[in-house]
C-alpha positions as a Markdown table, in Angstrom:
| # | Residue | x | y | z |
|---|---|---|---|---|
| 1 | Unk | 0.0 | 0.0 | 0.0 |
| 2 | Unk | 1.4 | 3.4 | -1.0 |
| 3 | Unk | 0.2 | 6.7 | 0.2 |
| 4 | Unk | -1.8 | 9.0 | -2.2 |
| 5 | Unk | -0.3 | 12.0 | -0.5 |
| 6 | Unk | 3.0 | 13.5 | -1.7 |
| 7 | Unk | 6.0 | 13.3 | 0.6 |
| 8 | Unk | 5.6 | 16.9 | 1.6 |
| 9 | Unk | 1.9 | 16.5 | 2.5 |
| 10 | Unk | 2.8 | 13.4 | 4.5 |
| 11 | Unk | 5.5 | 15.4 | 6.3 |
| 12 | Unk | 3.0 | 18.1 | 7.2 |
| 13 | Unk | 0.5 | 15.6 | 8.6 |
| 14 | Unk | 3.0 | 13.5 | 10.5 |
| 15 | Unk | 4.8 | 16.4 | 12.1 |
| 16 | Unk | 1.6 | 18.1 | 13.2 |
| 17 | Unk | 1.1 | 18.0 | 16.9 |
| 18 | Unk | 4.7 | 16.8 | 17.6 |
| 19 | Unk | 7.1 | 18.4 | 20.1 |
| 20 | Unk | 10.3 | 17.7 | 18.4 |
| 21 | Unk | 11.5 | 16.0 | 15.1 |
| 22 | Unk | 15.2 | 15.4 | 14.4 |
| 23 | Unk | 15.1 | 16.2 | 11.7 |
| 24 | Unk | 12.2 | 17.1 | 9.3 |
| 25 | Unk | 14.8 | 17.3 | 6.5 |
| 26 | Unk | 15.8 | 13.6 | 7.2 |
| 27 | Unk | 12.1 | 12.6 | 7.4 |
| 28 | Unk | 11.3 | 14.2 | 4.1 |
| 29 | Unk | 14.2 | 12.5 | 2.5 |
| 30 | Unk | 13.0 | 9.1 | 3.8 |
| 31 | Unk | 9.4 | 9.8 | 2.6 |
| 32 | Unk | 10.7 | 10.9 | -0.8 |
| 33 | Unk | 12.3 | 7.5 | -1.3 |
| 34 | Unk | 8.8 | 6.1 | -1.9 |
| 35 | Unk | 9.3 | 3.0 | 0.2 |
| 36 | Unk | 7.2 | 2.2 | 3.3 |
| 37 | Unk | 9.0 | 3.4 | 6.4 |
| 38 | Unk | 9.5 | 1.3 | 9.4 |
| 39 | Unk | 8.0 | 3.4 | 12.3 |
| 40 | Unk | 8.9 | 2.0 | 15.8 |
| 41 | Unk | 7.2 | 2.5 | 19.1 |
| 42 | Unk | 8.4 | 0.7 | 22.1 |
| 43 | Unk | 6.2 | 0.1 | 25.1 |
| 44 | Unk | 7.1 | -1.4 | 28.4 |
| 45 | Unk | 4.3 | -3.3 | 30.0 |
| 46 | Unk | 5.0 | -2.2 | 33.6 |
| 47 | Unk | 1.2 | -2.1 | 34.4 |
| 48 | Unk | -1.8 | -3.8 | 33.0 |
| 49 | Unk | -3.6 | -0.7 | 31.8 |
| 50 | Unk | -3.1 | 2.1 | 29.2 |
| 51 | Unk | -4.6 | 5.5 | 29.5 |
| 52 | Unk | -5.1 | 8.4 | 27.0 |
| 53 | Unk | -1.7 | 9.7 | 27.9 |
| 54 | Unk | -0.2 | 6.5 | 26.4 |
| 55 | Unk | -2.4 | 6.9 | 23.3 |
| 56 | Unk | -0.7 | 10.0 | 22.0 |
| 57 | Unk | 2.2 | 8.1 | 20.5 |
| 58 | Unk | -0.1 | 5.2 | 19.4 |
| 59 | Unk | -2.2 | 7.7 | 17.5 |
| 60 | Unk | 0.9 | 9.1 | 15.7 |
| 61 | Unk | 1.9 | 5.5 | 14.9 |
| 62 | Unk | -1.6 | 4.9 | 13.5 |
| 63 | Unk | -1.0 | 7.9 | 11.2 |
| 64 | Unk | 2.0 | 6.2 | 9.7 |
| 65 | Unk | -0.1 | 3.1 | 9.1 |
| 66 | Unk | -2.8 | 5.0 | 7.4 |
| 67 | Unk | -0.2 | 6.5 | 5.0 |
| 68 | Unk | 1.0 | 3.0 | 4.1 |
| 69 | Unk | 4.0 | 2.7 | 6.3 |
| 70 | Unk | 4.9 | -0.2 | 8.6 |
| 71 | Unk | 4.1 | 0.1 | 12.3 |
| 72 | Unk | 6.6 | -1.7 | 14.5 |
| 73 | Unk | 5.3 | -2.2 | 18.1 |
| 74 | Unk | 8.1 | -3.4 | 20.4 |
| 75 | Unk | 6.8 | -5.0 | 23.5 |
| 76 | Unk | 9.6 | -4.5 | 26.0 |
| 77 | Unk | 9.3 | -7.9 | 27.9 |
| 78 | Unk | 13.0 | -7.5 | 28.6 |
| 79 | Unk | 13.3 | -3.8 | 29.1 |
| 80 | Unk | 10.3 | -3.8 | 31.5 |
| 81 | Unk | 12.3 | -5.9 | 33.9 |
| 82 | Unk | 15.0 | -3.2 | 34.0 |
| 83 | Unk | 12.5 | -0.3 | 34.3 |
| 84 | Unk | 12.8 | 2.9 | 32.2 |
| 85 | Unk | 14.4 | 5.6 | 34.4 |
| 86 | Unk | 13.2 | 8.4 | 32.2 |
| 87 | Unk | 11.6 | 11.2 | 34.3 |
| 88 | Unk | 12.0 | 9.2 | 37.5 |
| 89 | Unk | 13.4 | 10.5 | 40.7 |
| 90 | Unk | 14.0 | 7.1 | 42.1 |
| 91 | Unk | 14.6 | 3.5 | 40.9 |
| 92 | Unk | 11.5 | 1.7 | 39.6 |
| 93 | Unk | 10.5 | -1.5 | 41.4 |
| 94 | Unk | 11.5 | -4.5 | 39.3 |
| 95 | Unk | 8.9 | -6.8 | 37.9 |
| 96 | Unk | 9.0 | -10.6 | 37.4 |
| 97 | Unk | 8.8 | -12.0 | 33.9 |
| 98 | Unk | 5.3 | -13.5 | 34.6 |
| 99 | Unk | 4.1 | -10.1 | 35.6 |
| 100 | Unk | 5.5 | -8.5 | 32.5 |
| 101 | Unk | 4.0 | -11.1 | 30.2 |
| 102 | Unk | 0.5 | -10.8 | 31.9 |
| 103 | Unk | 0.7 | -7.0 | 31.4 |
| 104 | Unk | 1.8 | -7.4 | 27.8 |
| 105 | Unk | -1.3 | -9.3 | 26.9 |
| 106 | Unk | -3.6 | -6.5 | 28.1 |
| 107 | Unk | -1.3 | -3.8 | 26.5 |
| 108 | Unk | -1.6 | -5.3 | 23.0 |
| 109 | Unk | -5.4 | -5.8 | 23.4 |
| 110 | Unk | -5.7 | -2.1 | 24.3 |
| 111 | Unk | -3.2 | -0.9 | 21.7 |
| 112 | Unk | -5.4 | -2.5 | 18.9 |
| 113 | Unk | -8.2 | -0.2 | 19.9 |
| 114 | Unk | -6.0 | 2.4 | 18.0 |
| 115 | Unk | -3.7 | 0.4 | 15.7 |
| 116 | Unk | -4.7 | -1.8 | 12.7 |
| 117 | Unk | -3.7 | -5.2 | 14.1 |
| 118 | Unk | -3.2 | -6.7 | 10.6 |
| 119 | Unk | -0.8 | -4.0 | 9.7 |
| 120 | Unk | 1.2 | -4.0 | 12.9 |
| 121 | Unk | 4.4 | -5.9 | 13.4 |
| 122 | Unk | 4.7 | -7.0 | 17.0 |
| 123 | Unk | 8.2 | -7.8 | 18.3 |
| 124 | Unk | 9.2 | -8.8 | 21.9 |
| 125 | Unk | 12.7 | -7.5 | 22.6 |
| 126 | Unk | 13.4 | -10.5 | 24.8 |
| 127 | Unk | 13.8 | -12.3 | 21.5 |
| 128 | Unk | 17.4 | -11.0 | 21.1 |
| 129 | Unk | 18.3 | -9.9 | 24.6 |
| 130 | Unk | 17.6 | -13.2 | 26.2 |
| 131 | Unk | 20.0 | -14.8 | 23.8 |
| 132 | Unk | 22.9 | -12.4 | 24.5 |
| 133 | Unk | 26.0 | -13.8 | 26.2 |
| 134 | Unk | 27.7 | -11.8 | 28.9 |
| 135 | Unk | 30.5 | -11.0 | 26.4 |
| 136 | Unk | 28.0 | -9.5 | 24.1 |
| 137 | Unk | 26.6 | -7.4 | 26.9 |
| 138 | Unk | 30.0 | -6.1 | 27.6 |
| 139 | Unk | 30.5 | -5.3 | 23.9 |
| 140 | Unk | 27.2 | -3.4 | 23.9 |
| 141 | Unk | 28.3 | -1.3 | 26.9 |
| 142 | Unk | 31.6 | -0.5 | 25.2 |
| 143 | Unk | 29.6 | 1.5 | 22.6 |
| 144 | Unk | 28.9 | 4.4 | 25.0 |
| 145 | Unk | 30.7 | 6.2 | 27.8 |
| 146 | Unk | 29.7 | 6.8 | 31.4 |
| 147 | Unk | 29.9 | 10.5 | 30.6 |
| 148 | Unk | 27.2 | 10.1 | 27.9 |
| 149 | Unk | 24.9 | 8.3 | 30.3 |
| 150 | Unk | 25.4 | 10.9 | 33.0 |
| 151 | Unk | 24.3 | 13.6 | 30.6 |
| 152 | Unk | 20.8 | 12.5 | 31.4 |
| 153 | Unk | 19.0 | 15.2 | 33.4 |
| 154 | Unk | 17.2 | 12.6 | 35.7 |
| 155 | Unk | 20.5 | 10.9 | 36.5 |
| 156 | Unk | 22.2 | 14.2 | 37.2 |
| 157 | Unk | 19.4 | 15.3 | 39.4 |
| 158 | Unk | 19.5 | 12.2 | 41.5 |
| 159 | Unk | 23.3 | 12.4 | 42.0 |
| 160 | Unk | 23.0 | 16.1 | 42.9 |
| 161 | Unk | 20.6 | 15.2 | 45.6 |
| 162 | Unk | 22.6 | 12.2 | 46.8 |
| 163 | Unk | 20.0 | 9.7 | 45.4 |
| 164 | Unk | 21.2 | 6.4 | 44.1 |
| 165 | Unk | 21.4 | 5.5 | 40.5 |
| 166 | Unk | 21.7 | 1.8 | 40.0 |
| 167 | Unk | 23.9 | 0.3 | 37.3 |
| 168 | Unk | 21.1 | -1.6 | 35.7 |
| 169 | Unk | 19.3 | 1.7 | 35.0 |
| 170 | Unk | 22.2 | 3.0 | 33.0 |
| 171 | Unk | 21.7 | 0.0 | 30.7 |
| 172 | Unk | 18.2 | 1.1 | 29.7 |
| 173 | Unk | 19.1 | 3.6 | 26.9 |
| 174 | Unk | 21.5 | 1.0 | 25.5 |
| 175 | Unk | 19.0 | -1.7 | 25.2 |
| 176 | Unk | 16.3 | 0.6 | 23.9 |
| 177 | Unk | 18.8 | 1.9 | 21.3 |
| 178 | Unk | 19.7 | -1.7 | 20.3 |
| 179 | Unk | 16.1 | -2.4 | 19.6 |
| 180 | Unk | 16.3 | 0.2 | 16.8 |
| 181 | Unk | 19.2 | -1.6 | 15.3 |
| 182 | Unk | 17.4 | -5.0 | 15.5 |
| 183 | Unk | 14.2 | -3.8 | 13.8 |
| 184 | Unk | 16.1 | -1.4 | 11.4 |
| 185 | Unk | 13.8 | 1.5 | 12.4 |
| 186 | Unk | 13.4 | 4.5 | 10.1 |
| 187 | Unk | 11.6 | 6.5 | 12.7 |
| 188 | Unk | 11.2 | 6.1 | 16.5 |
| 189 | Unk | 8.3 | 7.6 | 18.3 |
| 190 | Unk | 8.2 | 8.5 | 22.0 |
| 191 | Unk | 7.3 | 11.1 | 24.5 |
| 192 | Unk | 9.6 | 14.1 | 25.0 |
| 193 | Unk | 11.0 | 12.2 | 28.1 |
| 194 | Unk | 12.4 | 9.6 | 25.6 |
| 195 | Unk | 14.6 | 12.0 | 23.7 |
| 196 | Unk | 17.9 | 10.8 | 25.2 |
| 197 | Unk | 17.0 | 7.1 | 24.6 |
| 198 | Unk | 16.0 | 7.6 | 21.0 |
| 199 | Unk | 19.3 | 9.6 | 20.3 |
| 200 | Unk | 21.2 | 6.6 | 21.7 |
| 201 | Unk | 19.5 | 4.5 | 19.1 |
| 202 | Unk | 20.6 | 6.8 | 16.3 |
| 203 | Unk | 24.2 | 6.5 | 17.4 |
| 204 | Unk | 24.0 | 2.7 | 17.6 |
| 205 | Unk | 22.5 | 2.5 | 14.1 |
| 206 | Unk | 25.3 | 4.7 | 12.7 |
| 207 | Unk | 27.9 | 2.4 | 14.4 |
| 208 | Unk | 26.2 | -0.6 | 12.7 |
| 209 | Unk | 26.3 | 1.0 | 9.3 |
| 210 | Unk | 22.5 | 1.7 | 9.2 |
| 211 | Unk | 20.8 | 4.9 | 8.2 |
| 212 | Unk | 20.0 | 6.7 | 11.6 |
| 213 | Unk | 16.4 | 6.8 | 12.6 |
| 214 | Unk | 14.4 | 10.0 | 12.7 |
| 215 | Unk | 13.5 | 11.1 | 16.2 |
| 216 | Unk | 9.8 | 12.0 | 16.6 |
| 217 | Unk | 8.9 | 13.1 | 20.1 |
| 218 | Unk | 5.2 | 13.7 | 20.9 |
| 219 | Unk | 4.1 | 15.9 | 23.8 |
| 220 | Unk | 3.3 | 14.6 | 27.3 |
| 221 | Unk | -0.5 | 14.8 | 27.8 |
| 222 | Unk | -1.8 | 16.6 | 30.8 |
| 223 | Unk | -4.3 | 14.8 | 32.9 |
| 224 | Unk | -7.8 | 15.8 | 33.7 |
| 225 | Unk | -6.5 | 18.5 | 36.2 |
| 226 | Unk | -4.8 | 20.2 | 33.3 |
| 227 | Unk | -1.6 | 20.6 | 35.2 |
| 228 | Unk | 0.3 | 17.4 | 35.8 |
| 229 | Unk | 0.9 | 14.7 | 33.3 |
| 230 | Unk | -1.8 | 12.0 | 33.0 |
| 231 | Unk | -1.1 | 9.3 | 35.5 |
| 232 | Unk | -3.0 | 6.6 | 37.3 |
| 233 | Unk | -1.1 | 7.3 | 40.4 |
| 234 | Unk | -2.3 | 10.9 | 40.4 |
| 235 | Unk | -5.9 | 9.8 | 39.6 |
| 236 | Unk | -6.1 | 12.3 | 36.7 |
| 237 | Unk | -6.4 | 9.7 | 34.0 |
| 238 | Unk | -8.8 | 8.3 | 31.5 |
| 239 | Unk | -8.2 | 4.6 | 31.0 |
| 240 | Unk | -8.7 | 3.3 | 27.4 |
| 241 | Unk | -10.6 | 0.3 | 28.7 |
| 242 | Unk | -12.9 | 2.2 | 31.1 |
| 243 | Unk | -16.7 | 1.8 | 30.6 |
| 244 | Unk | -18.1 | 4.3 | 28.0 |
| 245 | Unk | -20.2 | 6.3 | 30.5 |
| 246 | Unk | -17.2 | 6.6 | 32.8 |
| 247 | Unk | -14.9 | 7.7 | 30.0 |
| 248 | Unk | -17.4 | 10.3 | 28.7 |
| 249 | Unk | -18.0 | 11.7 | 32.3 |
| 250 | Unk | -14.3 | 12.1 | 32.9 |
| 251 | Unk | -13.7 | 13.9 | 29.7 |
| 252 | Unk | -16.6 | 16.3 | 30.4 |
| 253 | Unk | -14.6 | 17.5 | 33.5 |
| 254 | Unk | -11.6 | 18.9 | 31.6 |
| 255 | Unk | -11.2 | 22.7 | 31.4 |
| 256 | Unk | -12.1 | 24.6 | 28.3 |
| 257 | Unk | -8.5 | 25.6 | 28.0 |
| 258 | Unk | -7.4 | 22.0 | 27.8 |
| 259 | Unk | -9.9 | 21.1 | 25.0 |
| 260 | Unk | -7.8 | 22.3 | 22.0 |
| 261 | Unk | -4.8 | 20.1 | 23.2 |
| 262 | Unk | -7.0 | 17.1 | 23.6 |
| 263 | Unk | -8.6 | 17.6 | 20.1 |
| 264 | Unk | -5.1 | 17.9 | 18.5 |
| 265 | Unk | -3.2 | 15.1 | 20.4 |
| 266 | Unk | -6.1 | 12.6 | 20.7 |
| 267 | Unk | -8.1 | 13.1 | 17.6 |
| 268 | Unk | -5.7 | 15.0 | 15.2 |
| 269 | Unk | -8.3 | 17.7 | 14.8 |
| 270 | Unk | -8.5 | 21.4 | 15.4 |
| 271 | Unk | -10.9 | 22.9 | 18.0 |
| 272 | Unk | -13.6 | 24.9 | 16.1 |
| 273 | Unk | -13.4 | 28.3 | 17.7 |
| 274 | Unk | -16.9 | 29.2 | 16.5 |
| 275 | Unk | -18.5 | 26.3 | 18.3 |
| 276 | Unk | -19.8 | 26.8 | 21.9 |
| 277 | Unk | -17.3 | 25.4 | 24.4 |
| 278 | Unk | -19.9 | 23.0 | 26.0 |
| 279 | Unk | -20.9 | 21.6 | 22.5 |
| 280 | Unk | -17.1 | 21.2 | 21.6 |
| 281 | Unk | -16.6 | 19.3 | 24.9 |
| 282 | Unk | -19.5 | 17.0 | 24.3 |
| 283 | Unk | -18.3 | 16.3 | 20.8 |
| 284 | Unk | -14.8 | 15.6 | 22.0 |
| 285 | Unk | -16.0 | 13.2 | 24.7 |
| 286 | Unk | -18.3 | 11.4 | 22.3 |
| 287 | Unk | -15.6 | 11.0 | 19.6 |
| 288 | Unk | -13.1 | 9.6 | 22.0 |
| 289 | Unk | -15.6 | 7.3 | 23.6 |
| 290 | Unk | -16.7 | 6.1 | 20.2 |
| 291 | Unk | -13.0 | 5.4 | 19.3 |
| 292 | Unk | -12.5 | 3.0 | 22.3 |
| 293 | Unk | -16.0 | 1.5 | 22.3 |
| 294 | Unk | -18.2 | 2.1 | 19.3 |
| 295 | Unk | -20.2 | 5.0 | 17.7 |
| 296 | Unk | -23.4 | 3.7 | 19.4 |
| 297 | Unk | -21.7 | 3.6 | 22.8 |
| 298 | Unk | -20.5 | 7.2 | 22.3 |
| 299 | Unk | -24.0 | 8.4 | 21.4 |
| 300 | Unk | -25.5 | 6.5 | 24.4 |
| 301 | Unk | -22.9 | 7.9 | 26.8 |
| 302 | Unk | -23.7 | 11.4 | 25.6 |
| 303 | Unk | -27.4 | 10.9 | 25.9 |
| 304 | Unk | -27.0 | 9.6 | 29.4 |
| 305 | Unk | -24.8 | 12.5 | 30.5 |
| 306 | Unk | -27.2 | 15.0 | 29.0 |
| 307 | Unk | -30.2 | 13.4 | 30.6 |
| 308 | Unk | -28.5 | 13.5 | 34.0 |
| 309 | Unk | -26.7 | 16.9 | 33.9 |
| 310 | Unk | -28.4 | 18.9 | 31.2 |
| 311 | Unk | -32.1 | 17.8 | 30.9 |
| 312 | Unk | -32.1 | 16.3 | 34.4 |
| 313 | Unk | -34.3 | 13.5 | 33.0 |
| 314 | Unk | -32.8 | 11.1 | 35.6 |
| 315 | Unk | -35.4 | 8.4 | 35.0 |
| 316 | Unk | -33.8 | 7.6 | 31.6 |
| 317 | Unk | -30.3 | 7.3 | 32.9 |
| 318 | Unk | -28.4 | 4.1 | 33.4 |
| 319 | Unk | -26.4 | 4.5 | 36.7 |
| 320 | Unk | -24.4 | 2.2 | 39.0 |
| 321 | Unk | -26.7 | 0.9 | 41.8 |
| 322 | Unk | -25.4 | 1.6 | 45.3 |
| 323 | Unk | -26.9 | 0.2 | 48.5 |
| 324 | Unk | -26.8 | 2.3 | 51.7 |
| 325 | Unk | -24.7 | 0.6 | 54.4 |
| 326 | Unk | -24.7 | 1.1 | 58.2 |
| 327 | Unk | -23.8 | 4.8 | 58.0 |
| 328 | Unk | -26.7 | 6.8 | 56.9 |
| 329 | Unk | -25.3 | 10.2 | 57.3 |
| 330 | Unk | -24.5 | 12.2 | 54.1 |
| 331 | Unk | -20.7 | 12.1 | 54.7 |
| 332 | Unk | -20.7 | 8.4 | 55.4 |
| 333 | Unk | -22.8 | 7.6 | 52.3 |
| 334 | Unk | -20.7 | 9.8 | 50.0 |
| 335 | Unk | -17.5 | 8.1 | 51.2 |
| 336 | Unk | -19.0 | 4.6 | 50.8 |
| 337 | Unk | -20.4 | 5.5 | 47.2 |
| 338 | Unk | -17.0 | 6.6 | 46.0 |
| 339 | Unk | -15.4 | 3.6 | 47.6 |
| 340 | Unk | -17.9 | 1.4 | 45.7 |
| 341 | Unk | -17.0 | 3.2 | 42.4 |
| 342 | Unk | -13.3 | 2.3 | 43.0 |
| 343 | Unk | -12.4 | 6.0 | 43.6 |
| 344 | Unk | -12.0 | 6.3 | 47.4 |
| 345 | Unk | -12.0 | 9.9 | 48.8 |
| 346 | Unk | -10.6 | 11.3 | 52.0 |
| 347 | Unk | -13.0 | 12.6 | 54.6 |
| 348 | Unk | -11.9 | 16.1 | 54.0 |
| 349 | Unk | -12.4 | 15.8 | 50.2 |
| 350 | Unk | -15.9 | 14.4 | 50.6 |
| 351 | Unk | -16.8 | 17.1 | 53.2 |
| 352 | Unk | -15.6 | 19.7 | 50.8 |
| 353 | Unk | -17.9 | 18.3 | 48.0 |
| 354 | Unk | -20.8 | 18.4 | 50.3 |
| 355 | Unk | -20.2 | 21.9 | 51.5 |
| 356 | Unk | -19.8 | 23.2 | 48.0 |
| 357 | Unk | -23.2 | 21.9 | 47.0 |
| 358 | Unk | -21.9 | 19.2 | 44.6 |
| 359 | Unk | -23.8 | 16.4 | 46.3 |
| 360 | Unk | -27.5 | 16.3 | 45.4 |
| 361 | Unk | -30.3 | 13.9 | 46.0 |
| 362 | Unk | -33.0 | 14.0 | 43.4 |
| 363 | Unk | -31.7 | 17.4 | 42.4 |
| 364 | Unk | -31.8 | 18.8 | 46.0 |
| 365 | Unk | -28.4 | 19.8 | 47.5 |
| 366 | Unk | -27.2 | 18.0 | 50.6 |
| 367 | Unk | -25.1 | 20.6 | 52.3 |
| 368 | Unk | -25.0 | 19.2 | 55.8 |
| 369 | Unk | -22.5 | 16.3 | 56.1 |
| 370 | Unk | -24.2 | 15.1 | 59.3 |
| 371 | Unk | -27.8 | 15.0 | 57.9 |
| 372 | Unk | -29.6 | 11.7 | 57.5 |
| 373 | Unk | -32.0 | 12.0 | 54.7 |
| 374 | Unk | -34.8 | 9.4 | 54.1 |
| 375 | Unk | -32.9 | 7.4 | 51.6 |
| 376 | Unk | -35.3 | 5.5 | 49.2 |
| 377 | Unk | -34.6 | 2.9 | 46.6 |
| 378 | Unk | -34.5 | 4.4 | 43.0 |
| 379 | Unk | -33.3 | 7.8 | 44.1 |
| 380 | Unk | -30.4 | 9.4 | 42.2 |
| 381 | Unk | -27.5 | 10.7 | 44.3 |
| 382 | Unk | -25.2 | 13.0 | 42.4 |
| 383 | Unk | -21.8 | 13.0 | 43.9 |
| 384 | Unk | -20.0 | 15.5 | 41.7 |
| 385 | Unk | -19.9 | 16.7 | 38.1 |
| 386 | Unk | -18.7 | 13.3 | 36.9 |
| 387 | Unk | -20.3 | 10.8 | 39.2 |
| 388 | Unk | -23.8 | 9.7 | 40.2 |
| 389 | Unk | -25.4 | 6.6 | 41.5 |
| 390 | Unk | -28.9 | 5.2 | 42.0 |
| 391 | Unk | -29.8 | 4.1 | 45.5 |
| 392 | Unk | -30.6 | 0.4 | 45.5 |
């Protein structure tokens, strides 16, 4: 399959929304060759779930596919057991091979919500690293200097603050770079925190007589708070496997200022400045939900959200059912409801929601944390802008 677009048109599309490309001139030359390029993305299955932050690079890899190029998805079953030190202030906990392989299965299942499985080459880097002798590992290490490794900002920062840098972490850029040699990558994709590692890959390819890969760094996506990068540990994430209603509701909580960035990085589209911000946000949430579920699921999630938060037609909304426990005071019920939804809150956070008027029972605000309403089956308890449950 060849692209109907010219090399320059492909360049414009592929570089759109990127943070850094080294270099556009080299990428254009590769595109002008007329052959399908091998675009590499490496993922380390260090956890079982992907979120929208991970999807930014996957979306860019999908663009390469759609233009007729070869997507190469490297599953770091070996590198995940080292742990990427990029952007880390301390050593990652090491995983067992069984943990890594279990995570890898869910990673690929989720990645194929974005990528075309039939046009994706999947490679496990354990295929070559597990066969290496110790002598070959020493030879690999001889290709770089300690001074080069210590140019990494995260390593320098740790050393400056008397924090340990373990020797196995220094190996990480080497093994990621060697992946590029093994798959003969023309382009490597990664977040901006991967720049050092990808540049090491270029150096290794040159040393092996290969044409060096183009570096294509995509931005780090901010989470729902609009400040810190999307992260499960910060609870500001949208998981690609979350239920459609959950996904839609979370996306409706982002700020108007963040919408343009989500449109560009997650959909490859421009925000229409003439459209009302609320309509733009609903369209964004519906499109993203449809991508990871189905168009029908996206429409249904939007209808449910509008019924609950816009039309307040709560009788038509499908909601999680929550049963009141021993504590019947508002604060106790709110804490238990969030716990049941898998998003536990602290007492102070729950109290703040109540006092701000976010918690509503059948549309009436419950402003007193100590109050004990007459909870009745079928009632809708709104917990905040994103969450509501039906009393069972």
